[in-house]
C-alpha positions as CSV (number, residue, x, y, z in Angstrom):
1,M,6.3,-38.2,-15.1
2,S,4.6,-39.2,-18.2
3,D,4.5,-35.5,-20.5
4,R,0.8,-36.0,-21.0
5,L,0.4,-35.7,-16.5
6,M,3.0,-32.8,-17.0
7,R,1.0,-31.0,-19.7
8,K,-2.3,-31.5,-17.8
9,A,-0.6,-30.4,-14.6
10,I,1.2,-27.6,-15.2
11,I,-0.5,-23.9,-15.3
12,Q,2.0,-21.9,-15.2
13,D,5.8,-22.7,-16.5
14,H,9.5,-22.3,-16.3
15,A,8.6,-20.4,-19.7
16,A,6.4,-17.4,-18.3
17,F,9.2,-17.0,-15.0
18,L,11.4,-16.6,-17.6
19,A,9.3,-14.0,-19.5
20,G,9.3,-11.9,-16.4
21,D,5.5,-12.5,-16.6
22,H,5.4,-15.1,-13.6
23,D,2.1,-14.8,-11.1
24,F,5.0,-15.9,-8.8
25,Q,7.8,-13.9,-10.2
26,A,9.3,-11.7,-7.5
27,D,9.5,-15.2,-5.6
28,I,10.5,-17.4,-7.7
29,R,13.3,-14.6,-9.2
30,M,14.6,-13.9,-5.5
31,L,14.9,-18.0,-4.6
32,A,16.6,-18.5,-8.5
33,N,19.3,-16.2,-7.9
34,S,20.1,-17.4,-4.4
35,D,23.9,-18.6,-3.7
36,L,22.7,-20.0,-0.6
37,V,19.6,-22.0,-1.5
38,G,21.4,-23.6,-3.9
39,T,23.5,-24.7,-1.7
40,I,21.2,-26.0,0.5
41,L,19.6,-28.2,-1.9
42,E,22.4,-29.7,-3.0
43,T,23.2,-30.9,0.2
44,V,20.0,-32.2,0.9
45,M,20.4,-34.7,-2.3
46,L,24.2,-35.3,-1.4
47,A,22.9,-36.0,2.8
48,T,19.7,-38.0,2.1
49,N,20.4,-40.0,-1.5
50,M,17.4,-38.1,-3.0
51,R,18.1,-37.1,-6.8
52,F,15.4,-34.7,-6.8
53,A,15.2,-31.4,-4.7
54,A,13.2,-28.5,-4.9
55,V,11.5,-24.7,-3.1
56,A,8.5,-24.7,-3.7
57,R,6.2,-21.6,-3.5
58,V,2.5,-22.9,-2.2
59,T,-0.7,-21.2,-1.5
60,A,-4.4,-22.4,-1.5
61,D,-4.2,-23.2,-4.5
62,R,-1.5,-23.0,-6.0
63,W,1.9,-25.0,-6.2
64,V,5.1,-23.1,-7.7
65,A,8.5,-24.0,-8.1
66,C,10.5,-21.1,-7.0
67,R,14.4,-23.8,-7.4
68,T,15.1,-26.6,-8.1
69,V,17.9,-29.1,-8.4
70,D,16.4,-32.6,-10.7
71,E,18.9,-35.2,-11.4
72,V,15.3,-37.5,-11.7
73,N,14.8,-35.7,-15.1
74,F,10.6,-34.9,-13.3
75,G,10.8,-31.8,-15.7
76,L,9.9,-29.1,-13.2
77,A,12.3,-26.2,-13.7
78,E,12.0,-22.7,-11.8
79,G,8.2,-21.5,-12.7
80,D,6.8,-24.7,-13.2
81,E,3.1,-25.3,-11.9
82,I,2.1,-28.4,-10.6
83,E,-2.2,-28.2,-9.7
84,I,-2.2,-28.3,-5.7
85,Q,-4.7,-31.0,-5.0
86,S,-1.7,-33.5,-6.8
87,T,0.6,-32.6,-4.1
88,F,1.7,-33.2,-0.4
89,C,1.9,-29.9,0.6
90,Q,-0.9,-29.5,0.1
91,S,-1.5,-30.7,3.3
92,V,2.2,-29.4,4.4
93,R,0.1,-26.0,4.2
94,E,-3.5,-26.7,6.2
95,T,-1.8,-28.7,9.6
96,S,2.5,-26.7,8.9
97,K,3.2,-30.3,9.6
98,K,6.0,-32.2,7.5
99,V,5.4,-35.1,5.2
100,L,7.9,-38.1,5.5
101,F,8.1,-41.6,4.2
102,N,10.6,-44.2,3.0
103,D,9.0,-46.3,0.4
104,V,5.5,-46.1,0.0
105,A,4.6,-49.1,-1.0
106,T,5.7,-50.0,3.2
107,D,4.9,-46.8,5.1
108,D,2.1,-46.9,7.5
109,V,0.4,-43.6,6.5
110,F,1.0,-43.2,2.7
111,G,0.8,-46.8,1.8
112,N,0.1,-46.8,-1.7
113,H,-0.8,-43.1,-1.5
114,P,-2.8,-42.0,-5.3
115,I,-0.5,-38.9,-5.5
116,A,2.3,-41.0,-5.2
117,T,1.2,-43.7,-7.5
118,K,0.6,-40.7,-10.6
119,F,4.0,-39.3,-10.3
120,G,6.3,-42.6,-9.4
121,I,7.5,-40.9,-6.3
122,V,8.7,-43.8,-3.8
123,S,10.3,-41.6,-1.2
124,Y,9.7,-38.6,-0.2
125,A,9.7,-35.3,2.6
126,S,7.9,-31.9,2.7
127,I,8.8,-29.4,5.3
128,P,7.0,-25.8,6.2
129,I,8.7,-23.4,4.9
130,H,7.5,-20.3,7.7
131,R,9.0,-17.0,7.8
132,S,10.1,-15.2,10.8
133,D,6.8,-13.8,11.9
134,G,5.5,-17.2,11.6
135,S,3.4,-16.6,8.1
136,F,3.4,-20.0,6.0
137,F,5.5,-19.3,2.5
138,G,6.0,-23.0,0.9
139,T,7.8,-25.8,1.8
140,L,11.4,-27.5,1.0
141,C,11.1,-31.1,-0.9
142,A,12.8,-34.4,-1.9
143,I,11.8,-36.9,-3.8
144,D,12.7,-39.4,-5.8
145,T,12.3,-43.0,-7.6
146,E,13.7,-45.8,-5.1
147,P,13.9,-45.8,-1.1
148,R,15.7,-43.4,0.7
149,D,16.0,-43.2,4.8
150,V,14.7,-39.9,4.8
151,K,12.9,-40.6,7.6
152,H,16.2,-40.6,9.7
153,P,16.0,-38.7,12.8
154,R,19.7,-37.3,11.5
155,A,18.3,-36.2,8.5
156,V,14.8,-35.2,9.5
157,A,17.2,-32.5,11.9
158,M,18.9,-31.1,8.7
159,L,15.5,-30.8,6.5
160,E,14.1,-29.2,9.2
161,M,17.5,-27.0,10.3
162,F,17.9,-26.2,6.2
163,A,13.9,-24.4,5.8
164,D,14.2,-22.5,8.6
165,V,17.5,-20.8,7.3
166,I,15.2,-20.4,4.0
167,G,12.8,-19.0,5.7
168,R,14.7,-16.4,7.4
169,S,16.8,-15.8,4.4
170,L,13.2,-15.1,2.4
171,E,12.3,-12.1,4.6
172,T,16.3,-10.6,4.5
173,E,16.6,-11.2,0.9
174,E,12.9,-9.3,0.3
175,R,14.3,-6.3,2.7
176,L,17.4,-6.4,0.7
177,E,15.0,-6.2,-2.4
178,A,11.8,-3.3,-0.9
179,Q,15.8,-1.2,0.3
180,E,17.2,-1.2,-3.9
181,R,14.0,-0.6,-5.2
182,L,13.4,2.9,-2.2
183,V,17.3,3.6,-3.8
184,A,16.4,3.4,-7.1
185,Q,12.8,5.5,-6.6
186,E,15.3,7.9,-4.8
187,R,17.4,8.6,-7.0
188,E,15.0,9.2,-9.5
189,I,13.1,11.5,-7.8
190,S,16.6,13.0,-7.3
191,R,17.5,12.8,-11.0
192,I,14.0,14.3,-11.9
193,Q,14.4,17.3,-8.9
194,E,17.7,18.4,-10.5
195,E,16.4,18.2,-13.9
196,F,13.6,20.4,-12.9
197,V,16.3,22.7,-11.5
198,A,18.4,22.8,-14.2
199,V,15.6,24.0,-16.5
200,L,14.6,26.5,-13.9
201,G,17.7,28.1,-13.6
202,H,18.0,28.2,-17.8
203,D,14.1,29.9,-18.1
204,L,15.0,32.1,-15.4
205,R,18.3,33.8,-16.9
206,N,16.0,35.7,-19.9
207,P,13.4,37.2,-17.8
208,V,16.9,38.4,-14.9
209,A,18.7,39.5,-18.1
210,A,15.3,42.0,-19.7
211,L,15.1,43.3,-15.6
212,G,19.0,44.2,-16.1
213,A,18.3,45.4,-19.2
214,G,15.5,47.8,-17.9
215,F,17.3,49.6,-15.0
216,R,20.5,50.3,-17.2
217,Q,18.1,51.8,-19.2
218,L,15.9,53.8,-16.7
219,D,18.8,55.2,-14.6
220,K,19.1,56.6,-18.0
221,E,16.1,58.6,-17.9
222,P,15.7,61.9,-15.4
223,L,14.3,60.0,-12.2
224,T,12.8,61.3,-8.9
225,D,15.4,61.2,-6.2
226,R,13.4,58.6,-4.0
227,A,13.7,56.7,-7.2
228,R,17.3,57.6,-7.6
229,K,17.5,55.9,-3.9
230,I,15.2,52.8,-5.3
231,L,16.9,51.4,-8.3
232,P,20.2,50.8,-6.4
233,L,18.1,48.2,-4.1
234,M,16.7,46.2,-7.1
235,R,20.1,46.2,-8.4
236,S,21.2,44.8,-5.5
237,S,18.3,41.9,-5.8
238,L,18.9,41.3,-8.7
239,H,22.6,41.4,-8.7
240,R,21.9,37.9,-5.8
241,M,19.2,37.0,-8.5
242,N,21.9,36.2,-10.7
243,D,23.9,35.0,-8.5
244,L,21.4,32.1,-7.4
245,I,20.6,31.4,-11.0
246,D,24.5,30.7,-11.7
247,N,25.1,29.0,-8.4
248,I,21.9,26.7,-9.2
249,M,22.7,26.0,-13.4
250,L,26.5,24.6,-11.9
251,H,25.0,22.7,-9.0
252,A,22.6,20.8,-11.6
253,K,25.7,20.4,-13.8
254,A,27.6,18.4,-11.7
255,R,25.0,17.0,-10.1
256,L,23.9,15.8,-13.7
257,G,27.3,15.7,-15.5
258,G,29.1,14.1,-12.9
259,G,31.0,17.0,-11.0
260,I,32.0,20.6,-11.8
261,R,34.5,20.4,-14.6
262,V,36.6,23.2,-15.8
263,C,39.0,24.3,-18.6
264,A,42.1,25.3,-17.4
265,T,43.8,27.6,-20.3
266,P,47.4,29.5,-20.2
267,D,47.9,33.5,-20.0
268,A,44.3,33.3,-18.5
269,P,42.7,36.3,-18.2
270,L,42.2,35.8,-14.2
271,A,43.0,39.7,-13.1
272,E,40.3,41.1,-15.7
273,A,37.7,38.4,-14.6
274,I,38.2,39.2,-10.9
275,T,38.2,43.0,-11.2
276,Q,34.7,42.4,-13.5
277,V,33.1,40.4,-10.1
278,V,33.6,43.2,-8.1
279,E,32.8,46.1,-10.0
280,E,29.7,44.1,-10.5
281,V,29.4,43.7,-6.5
282,R,30.4,47.2,-6.3
283,A,27.3,48.3,-8.1
284,A,25.1,46.3,-6.3
285,S,26.1,47.2,-2.8
286,P,27.5,50.8,-2.5
287,E,27.0,50.8,0.8
288,H,29.7,48.2,0.7
289,E,33.2,49.3,0.7
290,I,35.0,47.0,-1.6
291,L,39.1,47.2,-1.6
292,L,40.8,45.2,-4.5
293,N,44.6,44.4,-4.5
294,L,45.3,42.1,-7.1
295,S,49.7,40.9,-8.0
296,F,49.7,38.4,-10.8
297,D,53.5,39.3,-12.2
298,R,53.5,36.2,-14.3
299,P,51.0,34.6,-16.7
300,V,48.9,32.2,-14.7
301,S,46.7,29.0,-15.7
302,C,43.3,28.4,-14.8
303,D,40.0,28.6,-15.8
304,A,38.8,32.2,-15.9
305,P,34.8,32.2,-15.6
306,R,35.0,29.1,-13.4
307,V,37.4,31.0,-10.6
308,A,35.9,34.5,-10.9
309,Q,32.8,33.1,-10.0
310,A,33.8,30.9,-6.7
311,I,35.3,34.4,-5.7
312,S,32.1,36.4,-6.5
313,N,30.1,34.1,-4.5
314,L,33.0,34.1,-1.0
315,L,32.3,37.8,-1.9
316,S,28.4,37.6,-2.1
317,N,29.2,35.7,1.7
318,A,31.7,38.6,3.2
319,V,28.7,41.5,1.6
320,R,25.9,39.7,3.8
321,H,27.8,38.6,6.8
322,G,30.7,41.4,7.3
323,T,30.5,44.0,9.7
324,P,28.2,47.2,7.6
325,G,30.6,49.7,7.3
326,A,33.4,48.2,7.5
327,P,35.9,47.2,4.7
328,I,35.9,43.8,2.7
329,E,38.8,43.0,1.3
330,V,39.8,41.2,-1.8
331,R,43.3,40.4,-3.0
332,G,45.7,38.3,-5.1
333,S,48.7,37.0,-5.4
334,I,51.2,34.1,-7.1
335,S,54.1,32.4,-5.5
336,A,56.7,29.7,-7.4
337,R,53.6,26.9,-5.8
338,E,50.3,28.6,-5.8
339,I,47.9,31.3,-7.0
340,E,46.2,32.6,-3.7
341,L,42.6,34.9,-4.2
342,S,41.5,36.1,-0.6
343,V,38.3,37.9,0.6
344,A,37.8,38.6,4.3
345,N,35.4,40.6,6.0
346,Q,35.2,41.9,9.9
347,G,32.5,40.5,11.7
348,E,32.2,38.1,13.5
349,A,33.7,34.7,13.1
350,V,32.2,31.3,12.1
351,P,31.1,29.2,14.4
352,D,33.0,26.3,15.3
353,E,29.8,24.0,15.0
354,L,29.6,25.2,11.8
355,R,32.8,24.8,9.9
356,Q,33.2,21.1,9.2
357,D,29.9,21.8,6.7
358,L,30.2,25.0,5.4
359,F,31.5,23.6,2.2
360,Q,28.5,21.4,2.4
361,P,25.4,21.7,-0.3
362,F,22.4,23.3,1.3
363,R,23.9,24.3,4.6
364,R,23.5,27.9,6.2
365,G,24.9,29.7,8.8
366,A,22.0,31.0,11.0
367,Q,22.7,34.1,10.2
368,T,21.5,34.5,6.7
369,N,18.0,36.2,7.5
370,G,16.7,33.2,4.4
371,E,19.0,34.8,2.1
372,G,20.4,32.6,-0.6
373,L,20.3,28.8,-0.9
374,G,23.3,27.4,0.4
375,L,25.0,26.5,-2.7
376,G,27.8,29.5,-2.8
377,L,30.8,28.4,-0.7
378,Y,29.7,24.9,-1.5
379,I,29.8,25.7,-5.7
380,A,33.6,27.6,-5.0
381,S,35.1,25.0,-2.6
382,S,33.5,23.0,-5.6
383,I,35.9,25.0,-7.8
384,A,39.0,25.1,-6.0
385,M,38.5,21.2,-6.1
386,A,38.4,21.1,-10.0
387,H,41.6,22.4,-10.2
388,N,43.5,20.4,-7.2
389,G,43.0,23.6,-4.9
390,R,41.5,23.8,-1.7
391,I,39.7,26.8,0.0
392,E,40.7,27.5,3.7
393,V,38.6,29.7,6.5
394,T,40.4,31.5,8.8
395,C,39.1,34.4,11.7
396,A,41.2,36.8,13.8
397,S,41.1,39.6,15.6
398,G,37.6,39.8,14.1
399,T,38.0,39.3,10.6
400,T,37.1,36.4,8.6
401,T,39.2,35.5,6.1
402,F,38.1,32.8,3.0
403,A,41.5,32.2,1.7
404,F,40.8,30.6,-2.9
405,K,44.1,28.2,-3.3
406,V,45.1,26.5,-6.5
407,P,48.6,25.0,-7.9
408,V,49.8,26.9,-10.5
409,L,50.1,25.6,-13.5
410,V,47.1,23.8,-13.5
411,S,45.9,20.9,-15.9
412,A,42.4,21.4,-18.1
413,A,40.6,18.1,-16.3
């Protein structure tokens, strides 16, 4: 094929594909990157002795090479386009019938055809490629400038089989690409949502802190008996808001940063941190009796603020689900192998069907009355795992106990 004819015939070319702005970019990329299609074209050339093979995208007015193997030096690569009138594939698309000839000089149908003469084609095969739904996609082509026995029944059967395989693989590749795009979109949406939640949690801290300061100031002022009853209820709601914000922030940071990180320090002030958490819950929920018994007879290595947050979540869970009027017990001890902190409350046992998902994010029990986000137990469990530990749940004799257990001398993560 002469340079002059090539320049006249090509509308878009390989450079447009490489630049990523070809009209048929997705189709070309899909076939150009397919190992299966590459193997098929090599096999076609080996079995027929043809020295050019290609898969082309063919429409009513376009012929575009999507994958080629060229040993004749036709100069056609992925993305190169020839005027549709200069190909036999227009007839293939319109009739859905293959075009085959061994030698254009002697063929009864295509003898000395002007298209063959124009491009120096002597032997030729063009097989229609249809998708599974019957829609036309393009053609499987094989060309040579010398006579070849491409009309042999075995060669024809092979070409038809390969065209069918390519047609079926198109939908597989398209479904895979669509699924990958969907996954990418969902990940991006999830990232945006998590960033929004993180920003929201951060921005809520200031107004909540201002409310806390206002409540403390009100507590110092002379108030009516009715106001004295309302103030603890407001303080309790504010405490729940703080818990929600802390859990939201930690969850967002864990998701955006690849997990919850802890920094274990030797001789951590764990007893002080747990005591502070218990006092905060006592102040926020004065109607609940909370018993505290900590027994740490040696230095403790852990991330005390994070462990305290986990216990705060477990304690809030006990307040929410425990039997009203029954005491809640918080215990802490250390053995030769592990540190154990437990929160026990009386009340209904955790249902068996809920236990397997108890520590998953956004899982809430049936009796939550819409309170909480379902993050508290998940955050507590994540903090335990970040310390190479775990949380165990037991329900016996009307008492539910959550035991936070981590190994002694945990290294910093």
